[in-house]
N, C-alpha and C positions, 0 to 999 in steps of 0.2 A: 867620589871625588868631592872635595870641599868646595863650596861656592862662596865667594866674597859677598858681603852684604851690600856692596855698591853695585853689584851686577843687576841688570835689568831683565825682568821676566818677559815671556812671550805673551802677546795678546791674542785671545781666541777669536775666531770668526764665529758669527752666529750659526753657520752651518756646522762647524765643528762641535759647538756646544750642544746643538740639538742631536747630533750624532752620538754624543757621549752619555747623556742621561736625560731623564724626564725632568720637567721643571718642578721646582719645589723648594722649600726652605727647611733648614734643620730645626729640630725641636727637641725637647727633653722629655723623657718618660717620666711621668709624674704620678704621685699617689692621690693627688687632689685634683679638682677641676682645673683644666688648663685651657688655654687658647687652642683653637683647632690647629692641628698639625698635619700636613700632607703625609701620605704614605712614603716611607724612605725609598729613594731611588736605588737601583742596583749600583754597586760600586763600578766605576768606569774601568774599562780594560786598560791594563798596563802593557805598554808596547815594548819596553826595554827589559832585558833579562837580568840586568845587574841587581844584585841584592847585597846590602851591606849591613846585615843584622849584627854580625860580630863587631864591626867597626863602631856602630852607633852605641853599642852596649859594652865597649871595651872600657873596663874600670880604670885602667892605667894610662890610656893614651893621652889624656888631656889633664893630667895632674898639674896643679899650679895655675890652672885657668878656671874661670867661671864657666860652668856648663849648665844647660837647661835641656832636659830630655822630655819631650812630649810623647807619652806612651800611646801606641796604637792599641786600642782595646777591641778585640775581635768579638763579633756577635751580629746576629740578624737585626737586633734592636739598635737604636741610638744609645751607645754605651756610656756616654758622658765624658767627663774631663778628668785627667790626671797627668801631672807633670812633676818632675823632680829637679830642684835647683841645688847644685853643689858649689860651694864657695871655693876660691883658690886654696884656702887652707883646710879643705876637706870637710867642712860642716854641711849638713844635708837638711833640706826642707822639702817635704812632699806637699804639693798643693792639690787638694781634692783627690778623689779616689774612685770615681765612676759609680756605676750601679753596684748593688750588692754582689751580683754574679761576676762582676769585674774584679772584685777584691783579690781573688786568687791570682789573676793575671798581674795585678799591680805588685803583689807580694813576690811573685816570681821574677819580675823585672828587678826588684830591689835585691833579691838574692843573687841574680846574675851579675849585678853591679857590686856585689860584695858588701852589701849594707845589711847589718843586723840591727842597727839602732839609728833612728831618725832623730836628729837634734830638734827639729820642729815638724809638726804636721799642722797644716792650715786648711780650714774649710771655708770657702768663700761665701757659701749660703747653704741652708739645710735641705735643698732638694735632693731627691733620691739618687739622681745621676751625678751628684757631686760628693755626697756624704756616705753613700751606701757601702762602698768598699772598705771604709775605715773599720768596720766591724771585724773583717778578716785581717787587715793590716795590723790592727792593734793586738790581735791575738798572736800573730806570728812574729812581730817585730817589737822592739822596745822603742818608746817614744819619749823624748825629753820634755816636750811641752806641746799642748794642743791650742791653737789660736783659731778663733771663730768670731762671727758677728753675734751680737747679743739678741739672738732670736730663738729661744727654745721652741721646739715643734713637737710636742708630745703626741699629737695625733698621727705622726709618721713612724711606722715601725722601723724604717731605715735609720731615722734619727735616733730612736730609742735604742736600737741594737748597737749602733756605733758608740753612743755615749756610755752604754753599759759596759762595752768592751774596754773603753778608756778608763772607766771607774774601777773596773776589776784589776787594772794594772796600776792604779793610783797615779794616773797621768795628770799633771797640773793643767787646768783649763783656764784660758784667759780670753776675754772679749776685747775686740778692737773696734775703733770707729774713727771717723774723720779727725785728723790732727795727730793720731798716734804714730809711733815710729818704733822700729826695732832693727837689729842687725843679724846677719847670718855670717858668723865668723868675724874677722877683723875688718874686712874691706867692703862687704856687700851691705848696702843700706836700703831700708824700706821706709816709705812714707805711705800712710793710709789716707786716701782722698775721699773715700765713701765707705760706709753709709754716713749720712749727715750726723753730726755730733748730737747726742741726746735723743735721737729719733726712735731708737729701738729700746724695748720691744713694742711700745705702744702704737707706733705708726702702722703696724701690720694688723689689720682688723679681721680680714676674711681668710687669710692665707691662700689667696688666689695666686696663680703663677706669676702674673705681672707684679703683684705686691712683693713677693719673696725675691724675684729676680732683681727688681729695681733697688732692693736694699742689700744687694750683694757687695762684697768687699772689692774695692778698686785699689790696686797697689802700684806705686811707682818705685821701681828698683833702680839703683845707680851702682855702677862699678867702674871706677876710673872715669873716662870721658864718655862712657856709653850709658844710655837711659833705656829702660824697659818698662812698658805699661801693661799691667794685667787687669782685665776688665770684667772678669766673671761673666754673668748673664745680664748685665744691665740693659735696660731698654732706652729708647730715644729720649724719653722723659728725663732720665738721669743724665744722659749725655748732654742734653741742653742745659741742665742745672750746673753741671761741672764746667761747661764752657763759660757760664755767667758767674761762676763762683770765684773766690779768692785763689783757687787752685788752677785757674785757667792757664797760667804760665807754666804749670807743671805737667801739662798734658803732652806737650811735644816730646816725642820719643823716637829712638832709632828702631826699636822693635815693639810691635803691639800684638798682644793676644786678642784676637778679633772677638768682639762681644757676642755672647749667646751662640757660640759654635759657628758663627757665620750667618745667622738668620737675618735676612734683610727686612723681613716683614716687621720685626720688632726693634732692630738695632742697626748700628752703622749708618747713621745719618750723614749726609754730605758734609755738614758743618763739623761733625765730630771727626770724620776722617781728615778733614783739612786741618783741624786743630792739632791732631796727633802727628799727621804727616810722616808715617813710618817708612823706613827703608825696607823693613822686613815685617811681614804679617803672617801670623800662624793661626789656622783654624783647627781647633781640637774637635774633630767630628769624624767618626769612623765611616759614616756614610756621607760622602761629599754631595752637597746639594746647593752650592752657592756659586755657579759659574758667572752670573752677572756681577756679583760683588767682587769676585776674583778679577774680572775684567776692569771694573771701576778702580780697584786698587792698583792694578798694573798700569793703568793710564796715568796714575799719579806717581809712577816710577817706583812702586813698591814691588819687591819680590815676594810672591805669595806661596805658602806651603800649607798643606792639609794632611792630617794623619790618614784621611780617607784616600788620598791620592799617593802619598809618599811613605806611608807606614810610620814607624817611630822616627821622630825628628830630633836631631841634636844641634843645638847652638852652642858654640864655645867662643870665649872672648878673653883677650889679654888686657882688656880695659881701653884699648885703642881701636880695635877692629872687632867685628862680629863675623864669624864664619858659620856656615850651615852644612851639615852632612845629613842626607836623608837615607833611610833604609832602602827605599826604592826610587828609581828614576821613573818619571811618568811624563808622557806626552799624549795629547788627545789623539784618538784613533782617526785615521784619515781614509777616506774612500778613494 
């Protein structure tokens, strides 16, 4: 059943949260030294039996509308980020691709949606859980153009394998930074709010997790009257800089991709959530570990979705409203 973006989510009680999962924050599987990350919590129990896999992956149901599909990437590890944006006139852009072992899942989703060629593939930053699957996707699908930040990462096998697969197909590669813009089809427009202009590649010295994440690509997408903000894995440091920057008035959005898969230890400062003030918030994390952040957002009247709780998530818009369809219904288990 489709849910309107103006609907209000339920607020969890502390008891319900503790009954659902162990405390922890989401993190990314890395090839380099990273900040300490808690062991992933078991996926909470789903209490409703309804499954809408065919509906969220129906390639014909929402033609003529903007669609965003956040793919649920199955696995014991934190599998990373991957979502597909399709413009009303049928142009496609895949944003990130999960871990290398998620690449086949992503390619399978694209096949299910009838996509043999992507007009654009975009990598927000070169961490393994965002770029890894492109090695498989590039081999199995045609790609018109590959967009990324200007941050070569030759010590990463995931980065090297993805770039080699793109090169083998002669895919044009372009770097984007603050102030850049592009379109997907005729009516969907993107503005690049980060990384800061001229900062890369020199700003990254050690290739630590905070460095790479903080220089991820932040995108503002507009279609009709609706605004969408995609935040990659930026940390609170970059959030603070964006609030103080010339782009501060561009942060307000109807829908927000929650930074760093919903990690509160690194991201989602109160000032940033207030600046964006989304009606819809999506956490791309197959292992849900952010009950406190979910509650914080719900107290701000946002409807919160997570691939770890809801499976694949579909947002579709006519430019005036945004509606959400989830693969699964989910409610916290009650004793």
